[in-house]
N, C-alpha and C positions, 0 to 999 in steps of 0.2 A: 457354408454358405452356398457353395458351388459343389456339385458331385466330381469325382475324379475324371470323369471322361470329359465333364465340361471344361474343366480345368485345362487338360492335356489339348483339347482343342483350340483353347484361348492362346495357350503357348505356343501351339503351332501355327496361328494365324497371325500372332504378333511377330514371329521370326519372319514369317513371308513378307509381312508389312514393313518391318525394317530393312529386308533385303532388297524390297521392290521399291515400294513406295517412298519410304524415307531416303533410300540411297539415291533415288533419282532426283528428288527434290533437292537434297543437299549439294548436287553437282550445280544446280541451277541457282540455289540460293543458301548459301552455306549459314550454319547459326551464329548468331551474333559473339558467342564466346565457346571455349571448349567446353568448361564446368560451369554450371549455374549454381549460386548458393543463395541461402537464406541470411538474414541478417546476422545469423548466430553461426555463418559459415557451414552449414548442413548442406551437404550437395544435395541438388534437386533433380530428380528424374526427368527424362524428356516425357515419359507419359506414364500414368499410373492405371493399372487394370486390376480385375480379381486376383492376378497372380501376386499382387502386392498385400492381399489381405486374405490369403489362404487359410489361415487359423483363426479368422475373426468369426465370431459367434454373436448373432445380433442379440439374442436375449442375455447371454452372459456380458458382452462388452458394451452394448448399446442399452438396450432395455428401452424403457418408456419415461417420460418425463415426470419428475416427481417420486420415481420409485430408483430403488438400489439397483445398479451402482453411481446413478445420477449424472452418467455422462452427458446426457441430454438436458440437464438442469434439475435445481432442487424443487422448483415449483410446478406443479402439474399443468397449467396452463402459461406458465411465463408471462410474457408481456401483453397477451390477450386479456389478461385479467388486471396486472397492474404494472404500469412502466416503472423501469429503475429509478430510484432516487438520483435527481440531479442535482450534484452536492458541489458547488464551485468552491475550491480552496481559497481563503480569503483572508488576510491581516497585514496591517503595516501601520507603522507608527503609533498613535495612541490609541485608547481604547475607545474615545468617541470617534476617531476617523474610521476605524474598523466596523464600529456601529453602524455607521451612516452607510458603508459598503454592503454589509449583511442587509440591510433594510432595502437598499436598491437592487439587490441580487433577488430577494424575495419578492419585490414588486414586479419583477421581469420573468417570474415564473420558477425560480430556484426552489426546489422541494425539500431541501435540508441543507444545514450550516455546516462548514468544514473550516476549521480555525488552524490559521498558521500562526506561531509564535515566532518573537524575535530571538536571536541566538543568546542573550544572557536568560531570558526564560527558559529555552531548553536546555541550558547548563545549570539552572537553578541558582542565579543571580540577581539581586535587585538592580534595577537601573542605575541607582547611584553607588554601586559598586565600582571599586577602582577596575574590577575584571572586566566590565561592561563596557569600558570607554569606546565610544567611536561605534558601537553596535545596536545602539538604541533604534528599534522600529524598521530595520533594514530589511529583514526577511520575513518579517511577521509582526504580529502586535505584542506590545510590552505589558506583561502582567506580572505585577510585585506583589499585590496584596488582593484582598477580597473587594476592598473598593473598585480596583480595576476590572474584577470580573463583573461586579454589579453593572459598572457602566459599559462594559462590552456588550451585554445581553438586556440593557434599559429597554424596554417596550417591546421586545422579542418574546412571544407566547412559547417558552420552552416546554411546556407540556403538551404542545400541540405539534411541534417540530422536534427532528432529530439533529442532535449536534454531534460532529465528529471533531476530534480535537487531536492533532498531529504531535504528541509530546511523547517523550520516553523516560528518561531517567527521573525527572520528577513528575512523572504521570500522575501518580496517586495524590499528590499535593494538588496538582492543578483540577483534576476531579473533584477532590474535597472542597475546593474553593466554588467549582461549578453547583455541585449538592447543596452547600451552605446558602450561595447566593439565590438559588431557586427556592429553599425553604424560608428564607427571609420574606420571599414574595407570596408564601402561602401554597406553595407546590410542594405536595410530597414527594420524597424521592423515588419512592415506587413507581410513581407516573413519569419519570425521567427516562427518556429514550436515547440512545446516541452510542457513541464508540470513544474509547480513549486508544490512541495506538499501543502505548505501552510494551512495545516490542524491543526489549534491552539485548537480545542476543544478535539482533542484525545490527545493532549499534556497534558492538565489538567487530562484526563482520565488515561493515560497510560504510556506515554513516559517521562513526566516532563521537557521537554525542552521548557518551556514557559519563557517568559520575563516580561509582561506587565498584568494587570487584564483583566478579559475576555471581558468587554466592547471595550476599547480601542483596543484590539487584534482585536475583531470582526469588528471593523472598518476598520483596515488595510486589513482585508481579502475583505471585500466588496469594497474598494478601489481599489484592484486589480481586480475584476470582472468588475467594472464600465471603468476601464482604458482599460482592455483588450478588453472590447466587443467594444469600439471604436478604439482603436488602433493597436491591434494584433490580428485578426480575425482566425489565425490558432494556438492560444496558447489555452492550458489547464490552467486557472488560479487557479485551485486546484486539489489536488487529495485526495479525501476525504479518508481517511485511516484506515482499519481496521486491517491492518498487525501488529502494536505495538500494539495494543489492544490484539490480538490472541498471541503475544510474551509475553505479560503480564500476561498470564495465562488464557485467556478467552477460554470459548467453541465456536464451529462452530457458533451456535445460537446467543450467546452474541456478538461475533465480528460482524457478520450481523447487528444484531438489533442496536447495539451501534453506528455503522457505518452509516447506514441510517438514523438513529434518528439525527445524527450529520448533514448529508446531508440536510435533511430537516429544520434544524435550520438555515443552511447558507442560504438556497432558502428564508425563511421568513425574514430573516436579510436583503437581497439583495431586496426582495419586499417592506420591511419597508422603504428603501432608496428612493423609487421610479422606481426602475428598473423594466423593464417588463419581464417576466420570459422566454420568448421566445428569449430575447436578450441576456441572460447569461447562461440559461441552456443548450444549446447544447455543450458548451464548459466545463461543469463541468466533472469531470472523477473520479474514484475510483481506490482503491490500496488494495488488498485482499491477506491474507496468503494462501498458499497451504500445508497443513497438511499430515498427513501419511496416515488418514482414506481416502481411497479412492472413495467411493461412497458419503460419507458425504459431502466431499469437492464439487464433482460435483453438488450434490443438491443445497449446499449453493449458488452456482453461478446462478444457475436456477432461484431459489427462490428470489434471490437479483434482477434479471432483471425483474422479474412478479412484484414486489412489487414496485420498483422504477417507472415502467411504469404507474401503477395505481395510485400512490400517485402524480406524476407531472400531470397528466392528469385529474384525478377526484379530487382531492384535490387543486391542484393550479391552474387548469384550462389551462394548456399549450396546445396549438393547432398544433404547429410544431413537427411532430413526432420526429425530432432529439432532441427535449427537452424530450421526454420519454425514449430516450436511457440511458442505465447504460453501459458506456464503462468502461472497468477497466483493469489496471494492475497486474500482479500476482508475488510475490516473494515465492520461496520455502521457508519453515520453518526454520529459523536460529535456533529456540528453540529446533528443534528436532535433530540437529548436535550433535555429541558426540566427546569428545577428546579421548575416547578409541577406538581403531580399527577404525580409520578415514577413511578408504577406505570404509567402511560400507555406508557412508554418500554419496556416488556417487550412490548407490542403492536407498536410500531414497529420494534423488532429483529426481530422475528419475522417480519414482512412482509418487511424487508430482507434477512434471512438465506435466506427461500425464494426471493426472486429472485436471489440470489448462487449457490445450489443449482441453479437452473433455468436459470442463466447458464452454468453448468459450472465453477465455482471449483474448484481443487484443495486450497485451504486456506481456512480460515474462522475468524474471530475475531467473538463477537458482544458488543457492549456491554452492561454492567450498568445495571440501572435508575437507580443512585444516582450515576452520573458526572458529573452536571450540578451535583453538590453535593459529592462528595468522591472519593478514590479507593474502588474497590468493596471493600464488605464481604464476607465468605465467604457469605453468603446470598444476596446479589447475583448473585455471579460463579457461584455454582452454578444459579441460575434462568438465567442467560445460557446456560451449557453444557447443561442440559437442553434448552433451546429448540433448539439444534442436534440433539440426540439424538433429540427428538420428530420433528422433520422427518425425520431419517434413517431411523427405524425405525417410525413411526406413521402418516406422511402419505400414503405411496404413491408420492410423487414421484420416488423414486430407483429404481422398478421397472423404468422405460423410460428409453429414452435421448433427450433432447433433444424432451420430450413437446409442445412450443409450435411446433415448426418448421411452418411452411406457413400458420400464422395471417396472414392478410391484413394485420393491424394491425401485428403483430410484423415480418413481413417488409419490409412498407413503412418501419416505423420503423428498421429496421437498415439498409436502403439509404439512408435520409435521413441517418442518423447517419454513415455511410461516406462520403457526399458532400460533408458539411460538415467533416469531418475533413480531406479531401484540399483544400478551401478553405483551412483554416488553415494546411496545410503549404506551401501556395502563398504565404500572407503570409509566414510565417516565412522561408521560402528567399529572397524578395525582401529582407528585412531583412539577410541575409547568413548565416543560421543562428541556432542556438538562443543562442550566447552572445553574439551581436551583440544578438539580439533583446532579451537579457536587460539589457544594457548599456543599452539605448535605450529600456526601461522598458514594452516591448511587453506583456509576460505579466503585470505589475503592473497595468496601467491596465486590460486586459481583465478581471482578476478583481475591480479595485476597481468597475466598471461594472456586471458580473453581480451581484456581492453587494449593492451599492445597490439595484438594480431589484427584487431579491428582497425586500428590505426595504421598499421602497415598497409592494410588493404585500401584503404582511401589514399595514402599516399602513392601507392603503386598503381592507382587508377582500376585495380580489380573491381571496385564498386563504385557507382557513381552518387555522389551527394549533390544534387540539384542547387547551383549557387556556390559551391563551395571548390569542387575540383571539375565542374563542367557547368556549362551554360551561366559564366560568371559574367556579370555587369561591374562597372566602377561605380555606379550611382549610391550615394549615402541613403541611409535610412530615411524615410519622409514621413513615418507615423508620429502620431503625438504620444508623448510618454508621461507617465504619472509624475506629478509634483507634490510632495508631502508638505505637510504644515512645518514650516522652519522653526516655529515656537513649539512644537510637540513635545521635545525632551523635556524643555523647561517647565512645561505645564504636568509632565508625568513626574518629575521631581518634586514640582510643587505639592500635587496630591500625596505622594509618598511621605513629604514630610508632615504633612498634615494629618494622615493616618498616625505616625509615630506620635504626635504631639497630642491628639485627641484622645486615642485608646487608652484603655486600663492596662499600664504596664506591668502591675503586679500580676494581673489575670495572664498577660502574655507569658511572664517569666514561668508560672505554673504550669502553663500548657506546653512549653517547651521543654519543662523539666519532665514532664509526662512521656513526652515524644522520646526524650534521652533515655528513660528507663525502660520503656517498651522496647525500644531498638536494641538495648542491652540484653533484652531477655528474649521470650517467644511470642509475646502478645501480638495480636494482629494490629498492625498500626494505623487503619484507616479510621477507625474512631478517634484516635488521638489527633490525627492531621485535620479532622473536622472540627474538633473542640478548638485546636490552635488557630484555625483560619477564621474561625467565629469570632475570635478575640482579637482579630486582626494581626496577628504575627503574619511577618513577610514570607515570600518564598524563600528567599535568602536566609533569613534567620533559621527556617525550618531546615533547610538542606544543609546550612553549617552545622545543626546538630547532628545530623546524620554523617556529614563528612568525618565528624570528631569519633562517631560510633563506629562507623563501618570501615573509614579508611578512604583513600583516592585509588583509582586504578591508572596504572601507567602501560601502556602496551609495550609489550617487549620487541625490540628490534628484529624484523624479519628481512632476511636475507635471500 
């Protein structure tokens, strides 16, 4: 970008600046600390200049929006053409309660739905299972059968809005319920748009909501790729998720490296099945965290697009430019929210959301200020949604594409992030790939070490968390909190009992046996799941069949 003579002149002038201007200034006003670091503990230099991006090539490394390597975004006009989807994560209690929240959000300007499921649903159990005791509706909505799914989306135009569902182990079965519920309303599956998270590898790495061993779990994921590419061309059959990896303690680089490594493993598994990369890769999507360090997060998103484009094109030979696109949803960092002074979370969320937008996200969820205390109230969730709308319509940041491109700091940080991601790729490859690395505890140890280091830095006051280790007050939180229907679990159990009493139980038995037979063989399981849920087989009944066929996974002890 700069010729050798100019670089040498800048180097000389910088040395003089440090010796004269900076040295004199430091005598009068010392810097606040000896070392400045990002949220991920990466040292930040005092000043960035062309010396930090000497090998940077505009056309090779940056290019133009909508063109390879997509550092500046996958859409040519970005938000000048279409704003990101404002997709607030919502779900609690019964399907009726969550349906009402969906309609509230849509009425206040949300443009896509995102469903949170409760813990029993995430683990493939019905509400009335002994394993579900005490967990009904606490972290999301309970969905035990097609009847719940029908209630959940009653009155919502599923052919006009897109729906994201955050579920992994039993994702294919929940997706089957969504498809069946839509078809009962006369909406063809080919018209359905949305995303199932369906990312089982990060469950073994971070969130731990796995059901089956890795191999049959990967089979289920590839079944959805295959089925979706044939039957649901508008659906994203996976959201490869770094969000939960970050929430478990990862640095920004670890979040990106482990997420992209998972994505590459899914691509390889689909290729091993015999699928063509350009048949399924355009519908792969990603899900990232937006943490507090503004520039570090933006650099992460830009590096992510560049790496994914290169790997899909050069490693896997994809020819369709849409296969090179890294499209992603972002959620602001839940782990950054504090129960102390919860109003401060509004500010944190705004900064994180702005980083996601300047990083080029396609979809965004903003956390509510009360989520360190309870599921979000209507007031809190409206403020969170309004945060996105103010960024979109009042801040001016959507008027031009990738406005921070060319910043010496940002480009240097993007390049550094990319280099460190490839260092992790090499380590994972040496361990035998993602699944072998999981089995050997590599990811788990990395997350534990980075989480521990971050906590030590807080306790040593090497980093300030407002309201936690500085600017502390003794005032208790005074914001209103959500109260769920105290009769919700009884209503849910009653509906489940009615489903079992009124359905054709012989048909249920036939469809469950078909699921068992397919699971023991090599057939794609999606058509069998759809048949079973249409007969009102429950989530727990279908998962029990799979538990028998596949077995359960128990994580080895990691020391």
